[in-house]
C-alpha positions in Angstrom: 22.4 70.9 194.0 19.2 69.5 195.3 19.1 66.8 198.0 16.1 64.6 198.2 15.7 61.8 200.7 13.2 59.0 200.4 12.9 55.2 200.6 11.8 54.5 197.1 14.1 53.5 194.3 14.1 56.4 191.8 14.4 56.0 188.1 17.4 58.3 187.9 17.4 59.2 184.2 13.7 59.7 183.9 13.5 61.8 187.1 16.4 64.0 186.2 18.6 62.8 189.0 22.4 62.7 188.4 23.5 60.7 191.5 21.9 58.6 194.2 23.0 56.8 197.3 21.4 53.5 197.8 21.4 51.1 200.7 21.5 47.5 199.5 23.4 44.3 199.4 26.3 43.9 197.0 24.3 41.4 194.9 21.5 44.0 194.4 23.7 47.0 193.7 23.3 48.2 190.1 26.1 47.6 187.7 28.7 50.4 188.0 27.7 51.3 191.6 30.6 52.4 193.8 30.6 51.2 197.4 30.8 54.1 199.8 30.8 52.2 203.1 29.4 49.1 204.8 27.3 48.8 207.9 28.3 47.2 211.2 25.8 46.5 214.0 26.5 46.7 217.7 24.6 47.7 220.9 25.0 51.3 221.9 23.8 53.4 224.8 24.1 56.8 226.5 27.1 56.8 228.9 24.8 57.9 231.8 23.4 54.4 231.8 26.7 53.1 232.9 26.3 50.0 230.7 29.7 48.6 229.7 28.6 45.1 228.7 25.5 43.1 228.0 24.7 39.6 228.9 21.5 37.5 229.1 21.3 38.0 232.8 21.3 41.8 232.5 18.6 41.8 229.7 15.6 41.7 232.0 16.7 45.0 233.5 17.2 46.7 230.2 15.0 48.7 227.9 15.7 48.0 224.2 15.2 50.7 221.6 13.9 48.9 218.5 13.9 50.0 214.9 10.5 48.7 213.9 10.8 48.1 210.2 9.8 44.6 209.0 11.6 45.3 205.7 14.9 45.3 207.5 14.9 42.2 209.8 18.7 42.3 210.1 18.3 45.5 212.1 15.9 44.0 214.6 16.8 43.0 218.1 15.1 39.6 217.7 17.6 38.6 215.0 20.6 40.0 217.0 19.5 38.3 220.2 19.0 35.0 218.4 22.5 35.4 216.8 24.1 35.7 220.3 22.1 32.8 221.7 19.6 34.9 223.7 16.5 34.3 221.7 14.5 33.4 224.8 15.7 36.3 227.0 13.2 39.0 227.6 14.1 42.7 228.2 12.4 44.8 230.8 10.8 46.8 228.0 11.0 47.5 224.3 10.3 51.0 222.8 9.6 50.8 219.0 10.5 53.5 216.5 9.6 53.5 212.8 12.5 55.9 212.0 16.1 55.1 212.8 17.0 58.7 213.7 14.2 58.7 216.3 15.6 55.6 217.9 19.0 57.1 218.1 17.6 60.3 219.6 16.0 58.1 222.3 19.4 56.4 222.9 21.0 59.9 223.2 18.3 60.8 225.8 19.3 57.7 227.9 16.1 55.9 227.3 17.7 52.5 226.5 20.0 50.4 224.4 19.8 50.7 220.6 21.2 48.4 218.0 23.6 50.9 216.4 24.6 51.2 212.8 28.2 52.1 213.7 29.2 53.8 210.4 26.1 56.1 210.6 26.6 57.1 214.2 30.4 57.2 214.4 30.4 60.9 215.2 28.2 60.3 218.2 30.6 57.6 219.3 33.7 59.8 218.7 32.1 62.5 220.8 31.2 60.0 223.5 27.6 61.0 223.3 26.9 57.3 222.8 29.1 54.3 223.8 29.4 50.8 222.4 28.1 48.2 224.8 30.3 45.1 224.8 28.5 41.9 223.8 29.3 38.2 223.6 30.1 38.5 219.9 32.0 41.3 218.1 30.1 43.9 216.1 28.7 42.2 213.0 28.5 43.4 209.4 24.9 43.6 208.3 25.6 42.5 204.7 24.3 45.8 203.4 26.2 48.9 202.3 25.7 52.3 200.9 26.4 52.7 197.2 26.9 55.7 194.9 24.9 55.3 191.7 25.4 57.4 188.5 22.5 58.0 186.2 24.9 58.3 183.2 28.0 56.3 182.3 29.7 59.6 181.3 28.4 62.3 183.6 29.0 66.0 183.3 32.1 67.4 184.9 30.2 69.0 187.9 28.5 65.6 188.6 31.9 63.9 188.5 33.2 66.5 190.9 30.4 65.9 193.4 30.8 62.1 193.0 34.6 62.3 193.7 33.9 64.5 196.8 31.3 61.9 198.1 33.8 59.0 197.5 36.6 61.0 199.3 34.3 61.8 202.3 33.3 58.1 202.6 37.0 57.0 202.4 38.0 59.6 205.1 35.1 58.6 207.4 35.8 54.8 207.1 39.5 55.4 207.9 38.8 56.7 211.4 
């Protein structure tokens, strides 16, 4: 097995790839794609910050950790703040990261509040290394999900075995 991670959409058959996991909307998922899990967004922070809830009045005292990727506006604080009616509120500071994992590492270090992709960071929440910060609206689905894509309609047995394992892992994780 070879695992390759990148942001481009690979041509599975021509590149000799048997399976891929793609992050997209249901409308853009290729025919035959199997949904692994969705994505829910909510503010998260390190417990040492003692931040249990967020409101517009608290925002000027907070540092927001921002995933700075214009291709994913639904993961931006500006969209989230507008959705809860706080478009005009200004945080104390904003730290920008071009990689999601770097932003989460900053949250783990207690550097501010991140907009968490709950399904991806669930182990950190389970271990209480990060906590959800209550907000005026409940955690919101982003409209995107992770999809398992097969290169072939009738894959080899070993590929079917790996695909079944991935589906089972996704089911177990979403059933927490």
